[in-house]
ROGULUM-899785 format. One record per residue (C-alpha): z, y, x. Coordinates in steps of 0.25 Angstrom, whole numbers, plus 5000, padded with zeros to 4 digits. Each point is the difference from the previous one (the first is absolute). Layout:
BEGIN
ZYX;...
//
This chain:
BEGIN
521253515171;499050075009;500850134996;501349955003;499549935015;499550155002;501550064996;500749895008;499150045013;500150144999;501549994999;500149915013;499250105007;500750104996;501349925004;499749965012;499450145005;501450054998;500749905010;500150065013;498949925011;500949935009;499149935010;500450105010;501549945000;499849905011;499250085008;501050135002;501249875002;499449985013;501050035012;498850035009;500150144993;501550005004;499649955015;499050115002;500950124997;500849925010;499249995010;499350144999;501550055000;500149935013;498950055006;500550164996;501349975006;499249965014;499250124998;501150094996;501049935013;501149984992;501249955008;500549874996;501350044992;499350104992;498849904997;501149904996;500250114990;498550034997;500049844995;501049994992;500150124989;498749974996;500149855000;501350034991;499050084992;499249884997;501149914998;500650094990;498550024993;499449864998;501449944998;500050074986;498949894996;501149905003;501250014991;500649875008;500050085014;501150105002;499850155004;500550055014;500750104994;501649975002;499749925010;499450105011;501150105004;499850144989;498849934996;500150054984;499349924988;498550014999;499450074990;499549904988;498550014998;499650064986;499949904989;498950064992;499049995012;499349895005;500349985016;499549915011;501350005007;499149945013;499050114999;501550085001;500749935011;498750035008;500050144996;501450035002;500149935015;498950105003;500450114994;501449975006;499349985013;499250125001;501150095000;500649945013;498850005008;499250145006;498749944999;500050014985;498550004997;499849875006;501049924988;499350114991;498649925003;500649864997;500750044987;498550054996;499449865005;500949934992;499950074988;498650005001;500249845000;500949984988;498750084992;499149905006;500949904996;499950044984;501450075000;499850114991;500450165004;501049994990;500749895007;499950045013;500550154994;501349944995;500349905012;499650105009;501050114995;501049894998;499949965016;500050165002;501450004993;500649885007;499650075011;500650124998;501349934998;499949945013;499750135007;501150064995;501049915003;499449995015;500150175001;501649964999;500149905011;500450125011;498449975007;499750154999;501350065005;500149895012;498650095004;501050125003;501149935008;500150035015;499349935011;500649885006;500750065012;499849935013;501349955008;500150005015;500649875001;499249885008;500349914989;499550084989;498550024994;499050095007;498650034996;499049905006;498850025007;498850034997;500250124991;501450005000;500250024985;501350054994;500749894991;499449954988;500950024986;501350015006;500650044987;499349884993;501449944995;500250114991;498849954992;500549944987;500049855001;499349914989;500949894997;501049995014;501250094997;499850095010;499350025013;501349935009;500249874991;499749915012;500250055012;499649915010;500949955013;499950125011;499149985011;500549965014;500950105008;499050105008;500249925014;498950005011;500949915010;499349875002;501049894993;500150124987;499449934987;499250144998;499349975014;499649854997;499250064987;499450115008;499549915010;499449894990;499350114993;499450035016;500049865003;499249964989;499050104999;499749965015;499749874996;499250004986;499149914997;498950024990;500649954988;501250105001;498950125003;499449964987;501249994993;500550145004;498750074997;500049944986;501250044995;500050135008;499750094988;500250145007;499450104990;499850095011;499749955014;499550115011;499149965012;499850105011;498749995009;500250115010;499950124993;499649944988;501149964988;499649914988;500749934992;499949864991;500450004985;500649874996;500749934987;501550024999;501049875000;500150044986;498750014997;499749865007;501149934992;499550064987;498649935005;500749885001;500650014986;498550014996;499549895006;501149914994;499850064986;498349985001;500349865007;500849964989;499350054988;500950104996;499850064987;500250154999;501450014996;500449895011;499150085010;500850134996;501349935001;499749965015;499650135004;501150084994;501149905005;499449995012;499950155003;501550014994;500449905012;499250065009;500550164996;501549965001;499749915014;499550135005;501150094995;501149905006;499349985013;499950155002;501450044997;500349905011;499050065011;500750135001;501349954999;499949925011;498950075007;499749925011;499050015011;498649935001;499849905011;498650085005;501250135002;501049915007;498849905008;499450145005;501350055005;500849875005;499049895002;498650055003;499450134999;498749964997;500149914989;499450024986;500349924988;498849934994;500250064986;500150165000;501750014997;500150074987;500850144999;501349964995;501349935007;499949855002;501149944993;499849914990;498449965000;499550064987;498949895000;501149905002;500750064987;499050034990;499049885003;501249924998;500450064987;498549994995;500149865004;501149964992;499550084989;498749945001;500649855000;500950034987;498650034992;499249895008;500849915005;500249945015;498949945007;499150084994;498749995010;499250125001;499050055010;500350155003;498650085002;500650134997;499950055014;498649965002;499350134996;500850065013;499449905009;501049875001;499949864995;500549964988;501349915002;500549894992;501449964996;500749904991;501050094995;500450154998;501349985009;499049945011;499250115000;501350105001;500649925010;498650015008;500050164997;501550015005;499749945012;498850075002;500850125003;500649945013;498549955004;499650154999;501250055008;500550104990;501349934997;501249915005;500349854996;501250064992;499350104993;499149904993;500949894998;501150114991;498850054996;499649884993;501349984994;500050134995;498749984994;500349874993;501550074994;499250114994;498749904995;501149914995;500950124993;498750064994;499549854995;501649974994;499850134991;498950024995;499549934987;498549994995;
//
């Protein structure tokens, strides 16, 4: 009898020793790993000073990679292959390997993100930190190795897709030609920088059919006669800035999101680096996911779908900017009304119409409303680390409307660019919502 019990115990020990230790599962499924990767990517984008359109591309491809890796553990979730332009089927994971798809998702995001920035060691540091935390949580070397390898397979697939979006080719296209026309965009002070990304409409869209699918109504005809619609819009900017109250000033600063603001003090010049408009909305997406206690699959869906709406919003907006090529308020007011006038915000280096923040904020807000519902109350603290107080909103659309009007309070856009930008962005966002399934 004793011998039988000992044999049963030995068989039990052998059997259980062959079972994988799954105690690490809940730890690595924590979406905070992905949130940390997004925050690190944002910090690097700020440090490396990527322009707003390029930054939107830098957010989108890593987020799609994470989605495609994590969804392998959720058979009910649809792939983005066939839904995003030219994205082929994601390689299937090896059937004979134990893979944790949450680990793979982090790895896919980090590896793709690393390839799209300049300061690669900063992302390498995070990858090493997280791998050490996986081991500390109980994940075996084998599980980590298999999961990382699959994440890198997905990353390679997404990077191959990204490589064909015309971005590299657009780096060699000719610079934007300044037209000697009183109605057309001119470089603005203090640095008189050349126009940013004049060929962004050649970048392959993600969901929209083409860059010119949602062309807005044209801006008012240039006419500085005092009874013209254009003059009224110029006068509105001038008068608004001359009577700004504290709340309007705070709104303008909160949504500034200019990645490179130069300061000139006598012979000394220095620059302030800040988050891009797309980076701000990716931060809002992250905030929403955390507030809603989203799991890893819900989190990667939030980041991927929001980044897609933002990326297509930039492509659509930049197509119009260089079509209408409209002069900025600062230039026209200095020429016709007040040569000493300076807007509260530094004028970005690209044409005025439509307002980029109005377009992309509206597109992102439509997507986030689709994912989390209307009347989603939250406090936006994304800009706190840049010295700005948090602001609270009752919905994403309310926030996007404030982001849009902030461009008037900042003195960098006319009313038409704001209103038509909102309409353009909402059209893009709604189209992305209707054509993406998960």
